[in-house]
Each structure stands twice: as C-alpha cells, then as structure tokens.
C-alpha positions as a Python dict, from the first residue, in 0.01 Angstrom:
ca = {
    (1, 'M'): (0, 0, 0),
    (2, 'R'): (145, 340, 79),
    (3, 'V'): (87, 400, 449),
    (4, 'M'): (93, 735, 627),
    (5, 'M'): (207, 664, 985),
    (6, 'T'): (208, 854, 1313),
    (7, 'G'): (405, 724, 1610),
    (8, 'G'): (643, 549, 1370),
    (9, 'T'): (955, 625, 1572),
    (10, 'G'): (806, 491, 1896),
    (11, 'F'): (826, 135, 2027),
    (12, 'A'): (522, -32, 1870),
    (13, 'G'): (535, 207, 1575),
    (14, 'S'): (896, 138, 1479),
    (15, 'H'): (839, -238, 1484),
    (16, 'T'): (525, -185, 1274),
    (17, 'V'): (717, 30, 1024),
    (18, 'R'): (973, -245, 978),
    (19, 'R'): (702, -511, 945),
    (20, 'Y'): (514, -308, 683),
    (21, 'L'): (831, -254, 482),
    (22, 'A'): (928, -621, 504),
    (23, 'A'): (584, -711, 366),
    (24, 'G'): (638, -486, 64),
    (25, 'H'): (444, -177, 166),
    (26, 'S'): (588, 176, 166),
    (27, 'V'): (556, 429, 447),
    (28, 'R'): (546, 803, 500),
    (29, 'L'): (616, 917, 855),
    (30, 'L'): (469, 1220, 1028),
    (31, 'V'): (723, 1302, 1301),
    (32, 'R'): (819, 1589, 1528),
    (33, 'D'): (1195, 1512, 1502),
    (34, 'A'): (1345, 1409, 1168),
    (35, 'E'): (1677, 1319, 1331),
    (36, 'K'): (1505, 1055, 1543),
    (37, 'V'): (1406, 869, 1226),
    (38, 'R'): (1772, 806, 1152),
    (39, 'R'): (1854, 714, 1512),
    (40, 'V'): (1572, 459, 1520),
    (41, 'F'): (1607, 298, 1177),
    (42, 'D'): (1973, 328, 1074),
    (43, 'P'): (2082, 40, 1304),
    (44, 'F'): (1850, -189, 1106),
    (45, 'E'): (1963, -54, 767),
    (46, 'V'): (1609, 66, 699),
    (47, 'E'): (1606, 339, 434),
    (48, 'I'): (1322, 589, 451),
    (49, 'P'): (1353, 858, 181),
    (50, 'E'): (1376, 1215, 306),
    (51, 'A'): (1063, 1301, 108),
    (52, 'D'): (871, 1046, 316),
    (53, 'V'): (964, 1209, 648),
    (54, 'I'): (719, 1491, 715),
    (55, 'V'): (799, 1710, 1015),
    (56, 'G'): (482, 1823, 1185),
    (57, 'D'): (234, 1740, 1456),
    (58, 'I'): (-82, 1531, 1481),
    (59, 'T'): (-268, 1839, 1607),
    (60, 'D'): (-175, 2044, 1297),
    (61, 'E'): (-411, 1976, 1009),
    (62, 'D'): (-177, 2112, 742),
    (63, 'S'): (104, 1872, 832),
    (64, 'V'): (-140, 1583, 868),
    (65, 'M'): (-282, 1644, 521),
    (66, 'R'): (68, 1687, 369),
    (67, 'A'): (171, 1353, 515),
    (68, 'M'): (-149, 1185, 397),
    (69, 'R'): (-125, 1312, 39),
    (70, 'G'): (-81, 1024, -206),
    (71, 'C'): (-130, 755, 62),
    (72, 'D'): (-398, 490, 47),
    (73, 'A'): (-377, 374, 410),
    (74, 'V'): (-313, 524, 754),
    (75, 'Y'): (-166, 392, 1079),
    (76, 'H'): (-227, 612, 1384),
    (77, 'G'): (-20, 518, 1687),
    (78, 'A'): (98, 855, 1820),
    (79, 'A'): (-18, 971, 2161),
    (80, 'L'): (108, 1206, 2428),
    (81, 'V'): (171, 1037, 2764),
    (82, 'D'): (255, 1259, 3060),
    (83, 'M'): (160, 1204, 3424),
    (84, 'K'): (208, 1564, 3540),
    (85, 'R'): (-106, 1750, 3647),
    (86, 'S'): (19, 2057, 3463),
    (87, 'M'): (13, 1859, 3137),
    (88, 'A'): (-341, 1723, 3175),
    (89, 'A'): (-513, 1969, 2941),
    (90, 'R'): (-245, 1926, 2675),
    (91, 'V'): (-266, 1544, 2696),
    (92, 'L'): (-644, 1555, 2654),
    (93, 'D'): (-630, 1798, 2363),
    (94, 'T'): (-339, 1632, 2181),
    (95, 'N'): (-470, 1276, 2188),
    (96, 'Y'): (-831, 1357, 2103),
    (97, 'R'): (-738, 1615, 1839),
    (98, 'G'): (-492, 1370, 1685),
    (99, 'V'): (-767, 1115, 1634),
    (100, 'E'): (-997, 1381, 1489),
    (101, 'L'): (-738, 1493, 1236),
    (102, 'V'): (-553, 1172, 1148),
    (103, 'V'): (-823, 907, 1167),
    (104, 'G'): (-1102, 1154, 1084),
    (105, 'N'): (-939, 1285, 767),
    (106, 'A'): (-846, 934, 657),
    (107, 'A'): (-1211, 833, 701),
    (108, 'R'): (-1338, 1140, 512),
    (109, 'K'): (-1099, 1063, 226),
    (110, 'G'): (-1245, 711, 214),
    (111, 'L'): (-910, 537, 257),
    (112, 'A'): (-945, 161, 232),
    (113, 'S'): (-740, 76, 542),
    (114, 'I'): (-705, 273, 867),
    (115, 'V'): (-523, 110, 1160),
    (116, 'Y'): (-572, 272, 1502),
    (117, 'V'): (-381, 168, 1815),
    (118, 'S'): (-602, 186, 2122),
    (119, 'S'): (-547, 2, 2454),
    (120, 'I'): (-734, -277, 2629),
    (121, 'S'): (-730, -49, 2934),
    (122, 'V'): (-1012, 158, 2780),
    (123, 'F'): (-1246, -111, 2915),
    (124, 'F'): (-1098, -135, 3265),
    (125, 'E'): (-1304, -42, 3569),
    (126, 'P'): (-1185, -145, 3919),
    (127, 'G'): (-1358, -467, 4016),
    (128, 'C'): (-1469, -559, 3664),
    (129, 'G'): (-1438, -907, 3516),
    (130, 'P'): (-1203, -1019, 3235),
    (131, 'L'): (-1177, -756, 2964),
    (132, 'H'): (-1313, -797, 2611),
    (133, 'I'): (-1396, -570, 2319),
    (134, 'D'): (-1773, -574, 2373),
    (135, 'M'): (-1752, -417, 2719),
    (136, 'P'): (-1859, -55, 2777),
    (137, 'I'): (-1584, 201, 2731),
    (138, 'A'): (-1462, 325, 3070),
    (139, 'A'): (-1463, 701, 3130),
    (140, 'G'): (-1107, 707, 3269),
    (141, 'T'): (-982, 900, 3570),
    (142, 'T'): (-650, 1045, 3449),
    (143, 'A'): (-605, 1285, 3158),
    (144, 'Y'): (-443, 1015, 2947),
    (145, 'A'): (-715, 759, 3024),
    (146, 'K'): (-986, 1015, 2951),
    (147, 'S'): (-821, 1106, 2621),
    (148, 'K'): (-811, 741, 2512),
    (149, 'S'): (-1174, 697, 2617),
    (150, 'L'): (-1289, 1003, 2420),
    (151, 'A'): (-1082, 893, 2121),
    (152, 'E'): (-1232, 544, 2139),
    (153, 'H'): (-1585, 685, 2128),
    (154, 'E'): (-1492, 898, 1828),
    (155, 'V'): (-1332, 609, 1639),
    (156, 'R'): (-1629, 383, 1715),
    (157, 'R'): (-1860, 653, 1575),
    (158, 'M'): (-1656, 660, 1253),
    (159, 'Q'): (-1665, 281, 1231),
    (160, 'A'): (-2045, 289, 1266),
    (161, 'E'): (-2059, 533, 974),
    (162, 'G'): (-1871, 286, 755),
    (163, 'A'): (-1505, 388, 784),
    (164, 'A'): (-1260, 100, 732),
    (165, 'I'): (-1097, 143, 1074),
    (166, 'R'): (-921, -154, 1232),
    (167, 'I'): (-844, -118, 1603),
    (168, 'S'): (-580, -302, 1808),
    (169, 'Y'): (-611, -327, 2187),
    (170, 'P'): (-270, -420, 2332),
    (171, 'T'): (-191, -502, 2693),
    (172, 'G'): (151, -397, 2830),
    (173, 'I'): (392, -392, 2534),
    (174, 'V'): (725, -563, 2598),
    (175, 'G'): (1007, -664, 2366),
    (176, 'P'): (1354, -588, 2234),
    (177, 'E'): (1469, -293, 2022),
    (178, 'D'): (1286, -19, 2209),
    (179, 'P'): (1394, 332, 2101),
    (180, 'G'): (1345, 455, 2458),
    (181, 'L'): (1240, 233, 2746),
    (182, 'S'): (861, 246, 2732),
    (183, 'D'): (645, 179, 3038),
    (184, 'A'): (629, -201, 3042),
    (185, 'N'): (996, -241, 2942),
    (186, 'Q'): (1085, 12, 3210),
    (187, 'A'): (909, -213, 3461),
    (188, 'I'): (1127, -511, 3357),
    (189, 'Y'): (1435, -294, 3395),
    (190, 'I'): (1330, -191, 3747),
    (191, 'F'): (1253, -551, 3850),
    (192, 'L'): (1604, -665, 3756),
    (193, 'S'): (1806, -358, 3853),
    (194, 'Q'): (1619, -256, 4169),
    (195, 'T'): (1322, -446, 4307),
    (196, 'G'): (969, -560, 4239),
    (197, 'V'): (652, -584, 4440),
    (198, 'N'): (441, -894, 4500),
    (199, 'T'): (80, -790, 4517),
    (200, 'S'): (-263, -896, 4400),
    (201, 'S'): (-354, -947, 4033),
    (202, 'G'): (-66, -969, 3784),
    (203, 'F'): (125, -838, 3483),
    (204, 'Q'): (-11, -916, 3136),
    (205, 'I'): (204, -836, 2835),
    (206, 'V'): (210, -870, 2459),
    (207, 'D'): (528, -907, 2255),
    (208, 'V'): (587, -599, 2039),
    (209, 'R'): (673, -823, 1743),
    (210, 'D'): (336, -998, 1768),
    (211, 'L'): (164, -660, 1789),
    (212, 'A'): (344, -548, 1473),
    (213, 'E'): (228, -866, 1299),
    (214, 'L'): (-130, -792, 1408),
    (215, 'H'): (-98, -442, 1264),
    (216, 'L'): (10, -593, 932),
    (217, 'R'): (-291, -827, 927),
    (218, 'L'): (-522, -534, 1008),
    (219, 'L'): (-366, -322, 733),
    (220, 'E'): (-416, -599, 478),
    (221, 'Q'): (-772, -693, 571),
    (222, 'P'): (-968, -679, 244),
    (223, 'E'): (-1250, -453, 362),
    (224, 'G'): (-1454, -316, 649),
    (225, 'S'): (-1377, -237, 1012),
    (226, 'S'): (-1263, -465, 1294),
    (227, 'R'): (-1142, -474, 1656),
    (228, 'Y'): (-887, -717, 1803),
    (229, 'V'): (-719, -769, 2140),
    (230, 'A'): (-340, -815, 2149),
    (231, 'A'): (-252, -1007, 2466),
    (232, 'G'): (-26, -1284, 2584),
    (233, 'P'): (-116, -1512, 2877),
    (234, 'M'): (-210, -1350, 3207),
    (235, 'L'): (52, -1415, 3479),
    (236, 'S'): (18, -1334, 3847),
    (237, 'W'): (294, -1123, 3999),
    (238, 'P'): (454, -1429, 4167),
    (239, 'E'): (442, -1616, 3835),
    (240, 'T'): (607, -1321, 3661),
    (241, 'Y'): (898, -1315, 3904),
    (242, 'Q'): (933, -1693, 3879),
    (243, 'V'): (976, -1661, 3502),
    (244, 'L'): (1243, -1393, 3551),
    (245, 'D'): (1419, -1605, 3813),
    (246, 'K'): (1430, -1905, 3582),
    (247, 'L'): (1560, -1704, 3287),
    (248, 'T'): (1835, -1526, 3479),
    (249, 'G'): (1923, -1799, 3728),
    (250, 'R'): (1912, -1542, 4006),
    (251, 'W'): (1653, -1433, 4258),
    (252, 'T'): (1465, -1122, 4152),
    (253, 'R'): (1424, -898, 4455),
    (254, 'R'): (1062, -837, 4547),
    (255, 'F'): (869, -766, 4860),
    (256, 'P'): (503, -831, 4940),
    (257, 'I'): (258, -545, 4968),
    (258, 'P'): (-120, -597, 4992),
    (259, 'G'): (-335, -456, 4714),
    (260, 'P'): (-533, -221, 4944),
    (261, 'L'): (-210, -69, 5078),
    (262, 'F'): (-73, -25, 4728),
    (263, 'R'): (-392, 156, 4624),
    (264, 'A'): (-375, 374, 4935),
    (265, 'L'): (-21, 474, 4838),
    (266, 'G'): (-155, 568, 4495),
    (267, 'S'): (-415, 793, 4657),
    (268, 'L'): (-137, 951, 4863),
    (269, 'G'): (56, 1009, 4541),
    (270, 'D'): (-245, 1189, 4395),
    (271, 'R'): (-257, 1419, 4696),
    (272, 'I'): (117, 1489, 4676),
    (273, 'K'): (80, 1578, 4308),
    (274, 'S'): (-172, 1845, 4401),
    (275, 'V'): (115, 2022, 4581),
    (276, 'Y'): (429, 1897, 4405),
    (277, 'D'): (380, 1802, 4041),
    (278, 'F'): (588, 1501, 3928),
    (279, 'S'): (572, 1248, 3646),
    (280, 'F'): (638, 925, 3840),
    (281, 'P'): (324, 706, 3803),
    (282, 'L'): (241, 682, 4173),
    (283, 'T'): (-130, 740, 4120),
    (284, 'R'): (-445, 568, 4238),
    (285, 'D'): (-524, 488, 3876),
    (286, 'A'): (-189, 313, 3819),
    (287, 'M'): (-218, 118, 4144),
    (288, 'E'): (-569, 2, 4048),
    (289, 'F'): (-423, -141, 3728),
    (290, 'A'): (-133, -303, 3913),
    (291, 'T'): (-346, -469, 4183),
    (292, 'R'): (-685, -533, 4021),
    (293, 'W'): (-609, -617, 3659),
    (294, 'P'): (-866, -883, 3561),
    (295, 'G'): (-687, -1012, 3251),
    (296, 'C'): (-808, -1057, 2895),
    (297, 'S'): (-773, -1316, 2624),
    (298, 'G'): (-607, -1298, 2284),
    (299, 'E'): (-769, -1628, 2184),
    (300, 'P'): (-1037, -1467, 1962),
    (301, 'T'): (-762, -1287, 1770),
    (302, 'T'): (-572, -1613, 1725),
    (303, 'R'): (-886, -1795, 1616),
    (304, 'E'): (-1012, -1533, 1373),
    (305, 'I'): (-695, -1404, 1203),
    (306, 'G'): (-426, -1653, 1299),
    (307, 'I'): (-203, -1443, 1525),
    (308, 'S'): (-26, -1661, 1783),
    (309, 'F'): (94, -1464, 2084),
    (310, 'R'): (427, -1570, 2235),
    (311, 'E'): (466, -1705, 2583),
    (312, 'A'): (590, -1447, 2831),
    (313, 'S'): (914, -1640, 2890),
    (314, 'E'): (1023, -1595, 2526),
    (315, 'T'): (942, -1225, 2529),
    (316, 'Y'): (1118, -1165, 2861),
    (317, 'R'): (1426, -1363, 2749),
    (318, 'D'): (1468, -1166, 2427),
    (319, 'T'): (1397, -836, 2600),
    (320, 'I'): (1644, -894, 2883),
    (321, 'R'): (1912, -1010, 2637),
    (322, 'W'): (1860, -692, 2433),
    (323, 'M'): (1873, -473, 2747),
    (324, 'Y'): (2204, -637, 2836),
    (325, 'E'): (2349, -603, 2486),
    (326, 'V'): (2274, -231, 2466),
    (327, 'G'): (2393, -161, 2820),
    (328, 'H'): (2070, -102, 3012),
    (329, 'L'): (2144, -400, 3240),
    (330, 'T'): (2469, -552, 3365),
    (331, 'S'): (2584, -913, 3336),
    (332, 'K'): (2522, -952, 3709),
    (333, 'Q'): (2164, -831, 3674),
    (334, 'V'): (2076, -1060, 3381),
    (335, 'G'): (2260, -1364, 3520),
    (336, 'K'): (2288, -1660, 3286),
    (337, 'I'): (2129, -1469, 2997),
    (338, 'A'): (2465, -1296, 2961),
    (339, 'D'): (2615, -1633, 2873),
}
C-alpha cells in the first residue's frame, strides 16, 4: 500500500515508517520541516524520495489533500503537545482540526485502511478501575486531554458510519532511537540522571517497536474498523526502580512522596501557571496519572492479532543502552549497561 503519514518524523511515527517500508509498503510524509526527515532517517539509510515529502500542516486542507493524492491508506499520528496555558486554544484547534482533515478526508475518499493513534488515557478518570476500550471516553481537564477526547468522539462517529479506521491506544511509549526525548523516555532519563519519586500506582509502558508492529497489523487488516490497546505489563513505581537497579547495577535515586501530596503539588502548579506560564508538566492532571493510574491489559490485542508486548526490562535495557550510545547518559549513570 501507499500510505500518507502524519507524525512520521516523531518517535512512534518514525518507527512506524521504518516498519511499513520494511514490510514492502511505500510512504508519503506530511511534515512541517523537510530537513528533519533527513535527520531522522539518514542514520538508518532509509531513502524517502523528495516527491514523497510534502511540507505543510495537518490544519491546512490543501497540504493534506496534496499529501493524500494517489495514496490508498492513511496513518495519522501527528498531534500538538504543549503544557503552556497560552497554547491551550491552539492545542485544541490543531489536534481536533487535524483529525477532521486527515482522518475525515481519508474516510470521505473511502480509503481501505486508516490508522489513527489515540491514547489509552482517553478513558482515564481519577479513581476508575483498569482501563479498556469499552469504557466511556473521559472529557479531559487539560487542553491536550480535551483535544484527544474530542478527536476520539469524532473518529468513533466515523467508524460508526463505516469508515475503515483502526485505532491504537498506547500507554507510555518507551524505546530506543527517539528523534527527540519524548515524555516517557524523558522520564527514564530523569530517573537515571537526577532522581525519581516513589508514590502510589505505577508506570506502565509499551515498547515503541511493538507499537510500530501493531500499526503494521492495523494497516494490513483486510477490512473494517477496529480498536486495540498497546500496553506492556503494569509495574508499580518500586518495581520500576527495581528493574532499573538490576539493569544498571546501581541504586536509582528516589524518594517517597504520598499520592495525596503529589496531587496537591500538581494543584499548586496549576495555580502558579495562572500567574507564570511554563511548560513543565507540574499539573494536577499529570499528578493524577502518576499516582492513580489503574493499569490496562494488552492481552486482548495479543489474543486477537498476535502482538506480543515485551517485558519492561527488555525495553528499559535497550533504551538505556541507546541513551548511553548517543550521549544522553554517562557510563556512570547507566552502570553495567555501558559494559
């Protein structure tokens, strides 16, 4: 298939591009920065013809339609993430409008395969039970969460009307070969270079390579729509640090902080942002996720389409080794992994 892709130079997107190409498909990328295509793919000797790099924006219908011309499938993974209050309106508009134009136009053209990257967090409400795809869609409290919620409702509406949309719901995405340290990889970097926090709940990840494999399976599904969770095993925060300790052979610094206090700090962060706008994710919403995450299961995905999600230890090992090799972490910080 010839796949028009948004978000192809990002973390999950770049791995998905490489997986699609390895499986024999071709891609056309809609990007804001053509130079980034070379920076991301040249190290892997991935050749993407200049004609298949369309410079534009997911909120611009002309560039979306130019990129989609001649394609028989679409992958939509682009989204604007910004924690600043001043960016809230733009985040809402960009992410919802992107779904309207990219997924909506693909559906109106009747394309046989449309892959949309959502997030399992669209189901999260503080105090809820384990997450699954049949839960109600949460309204969201931040601009980003609201944009994903609105987009989810729109995509579900298109699915109900018969569009061949296949949705993935990843947990925190971790893995090597990240074009720019994304949120979950940034957390690993902070744990090893600075400190971590032991609190309630835990940290649930999915390996980016497994997510890319899921996106290939969704692309190649013969017909219809579908929805699948992408999640590795749920680990408590103490279990997460124990894995890191074992891999590195050193003690990962962490200090205990009760969940209620962590959430109170998030509320304080919200109040500070009303006076001094900053992008650091010290928000009540982020602290709810960190301290009350109920977990979810990737077992239905494994059972139904044969995706086996890696154990966290393998993902962390490969990620930490990559961070060391590219200079994000020092030999002292990664311990025996450097050997």
